[in-house]
C-alpha positions in Angstrom: 0.1 0.0 -0.1 1.2 3.8 -0.6 1.6 6.1 2.3 -1.4 8.7 2.9 -2.5 10.7 1.4 -4.1 9.1 -1.3 -5.3 11.3 -4.2 -7.9 10.3 -6.9 -8.4 12.5 -10.2 -11.7 12.1 -12.3 -12.5 14.7 -15.2 -16.3 15.1 -16.1 -16.9 16.3 -19.5 -20.3 17.6 -20.7 -21.9 19.5 -23.1 -25.4 21.6 -22.5 -27.9 18.4 -23.0 -25.9 15.3 -23.3 -24.7 12.4 -20.8 -21.7 13.2 -19.0 -18.2 11.4 -19.6 -16.5 10.3 -16.4 -12.5 9.8 -17.2 -9.6 8.8 -15.0 -6.3 7.7 -16.3 -5.5 4.2 -17.0 -9.7 3.0 -16.7 -12.7 2.9 -18.9 -14.8 6.1 -19.2 -17.8 6.1 -17.7 -20.8 7.4 -19.3 -23.3 9.1 -16.9 -26.5 11.0 -16.9 -29.8 12.1 -14.6 -31.7 9.0 -12.9 -35.5 8.6 -13.7 -36.4 10.1 -10.3 -34.9 13.6 -11.4 -36.3 13.4 -14.9 -33.7 11.6 -16.9 -34.4 8.6 -19.0 -32.7 6.1 -16.7 -30.6 4.0 -18.7 -27.4 5.5 -17.4 -25.3 5.3 -14.4 -26.0 8.8 -12.2 -24.2 10.4 -9.6 -27.1 8.5 -7.0 -26.1 4.9 -8.5 -22.3 5.8 -8.8 -22.1 6.5 -4.7 -24.2 3.2 -4.1 -22.4 1.1 -6.4 -19.2 2.6 -4.3 -20.7 1.5 -0.6 -21.4 -2.0 -2.4 -18.0 -2.3 -4.0 -16.1 -0.9 -0.5 -18.1 -3.2 1.4 -16.9 -6.3 -0.9 -13.4 -5.2 -1.1 -13.1 -4.6 2.6 -14.5 -7.7 3.6 -12.2 -9.3 1.3 -9.2 -8.0 3.4 -10.8 -8.9 6.5 -11.6 -12.3 5.3 -7.9 -12.6 4.3 -6.6 -11.2 7.7 -9.2 -13.8 9.9 -8.4 -16.6 7.7 -11.5 -16.9 6.8 -12.7 -19.4 4.1 -15.3 -18.5 1.7 -16.7 -19.3 -1.6 -18.6 -16.2 -3.0 -20.6 -13.1 -1.6 -23.3 -11.1 -3.0 -23.9 -7.4 -1.5 -27.0 -5.5 -2.8 -27.1 -2.1 -1.3 -30.4 0.1 -1.4 -29.5 3.6 -0.5 -32.2 6.1 0.6 -32.0 9.9 -0.6 -34.5 12.0 1.3 -34.9 15.7 2.0 -33.5 16.4 5.3 -33.9 20.3 6.9 -34.7 21.1 2.9 -31.6 19.7 1.7 -31.4 16.5 -0.6 -29.0 13.7 0.6 -28.7 10.0 1.7 -29.7 9.2 4.6 -29.6 5.5 5.1 -27.8 2.5 3.1 -28.8 -1.3 3.5 -26.5 -3.7 2.8 -27.9 -7.0 1.8 -25.0 -9.5 1.7 -25.1 -13.3 1.0 -22.2 -15.1 1.9 -21.2 -18.7 0.8 -19.0 -20.6 3.2 -17.5 -24.4 2.3 -18.2 -26.8 4.6 -16.3 -26.4 7.7 -15.9 -22.6 7.9 -16.9 -21.1 10.7 -20.6 -19.3 10.3 -19.8 -17.5 13.4 -16.4 -15.7 12.4 -18.2 -15.1 9.0 -20.6 -12.9 10.9 -17.8 -11.2 12.6 -15.9 -10.5 9.5 -19.1 -9.3 7.7 -19.6 -6.6 10.5 -16.3 -5.3 10.7 -16.3 -4.9 7.1 -19.6 -2.8 7.6 -17.8 -1.2 10.2 -14.6 0.0 8.4 -15.8 0.3 5.0 -14.1 3.8 4.1 -17.0 4.9 1.9 -19.8 4.8 4.2 -17.5 6.1 7.2 -16.9 9.3 5.2 -20.5 9.9 5.0 -23.2 11.2 7.6 -25.6 8.3 6.3 -26.6 5.4 8.6 -25.9 2.1 7.3 -27.8 -1.5 8.0 -25.9 -4.7 7.5 -28.6 -7.8 6.9 -26.5 -10.7 6.4 -26.9 -13.9 5.5 -24.4 -16.9 5.8 -25.1 -20.4 3.8 -22.3 -23.4 4.0 -22.2 -25.4 1.0 -21.5 -28.8 1.1 -19.1 -29.7 -1.6 -20.9 -32.4 -4.1 -19.5 -35.7 -5.3 -18.9 -35.6 -9.2 
C-alpha cells in the first residue's frame, strides 16, 4: 500500500444537454446522466447509482481484506445495497444504506467468524465511514457442501 494521503482524479466532460463522460487515467470512461427520479431517461449510471455502487464495492473489497486477515475461507459473496435519498432540512441527501449480504462458505468454515468478518467490513468500509448516512447490514450465511462428481 502507498503512504497516505491518497489522491484520486476524475474528469467530467459535458455539453449543454448530453450525457456526462467520466474519465480517469488508466480506466475505461463511464457515461453518466440524470436518473429517472430526477427527470432523466434512467438508462445510464448517475451520481446516485455510482454512490450506491461505491458502497457495495467498498464493502466487498473491505470484506475480502478482513476475511483474508481473519483466515476465513469463503466461496462467494453477493452484496446488494439500497440507498435512501431523502429531503432533510430542505436539502437532498442520502440518509441510509441497507446492505443485504449473502455469503457462501465451504463446509467446515465458521459461521460465527463469518458474521464477525462481515460486521467488521461494514464498520470499516471507508466509503460509508466518509458519509453521514447510516448503514444497516443484513447478513445471511450459507454453508455449501461439496458435491461428489
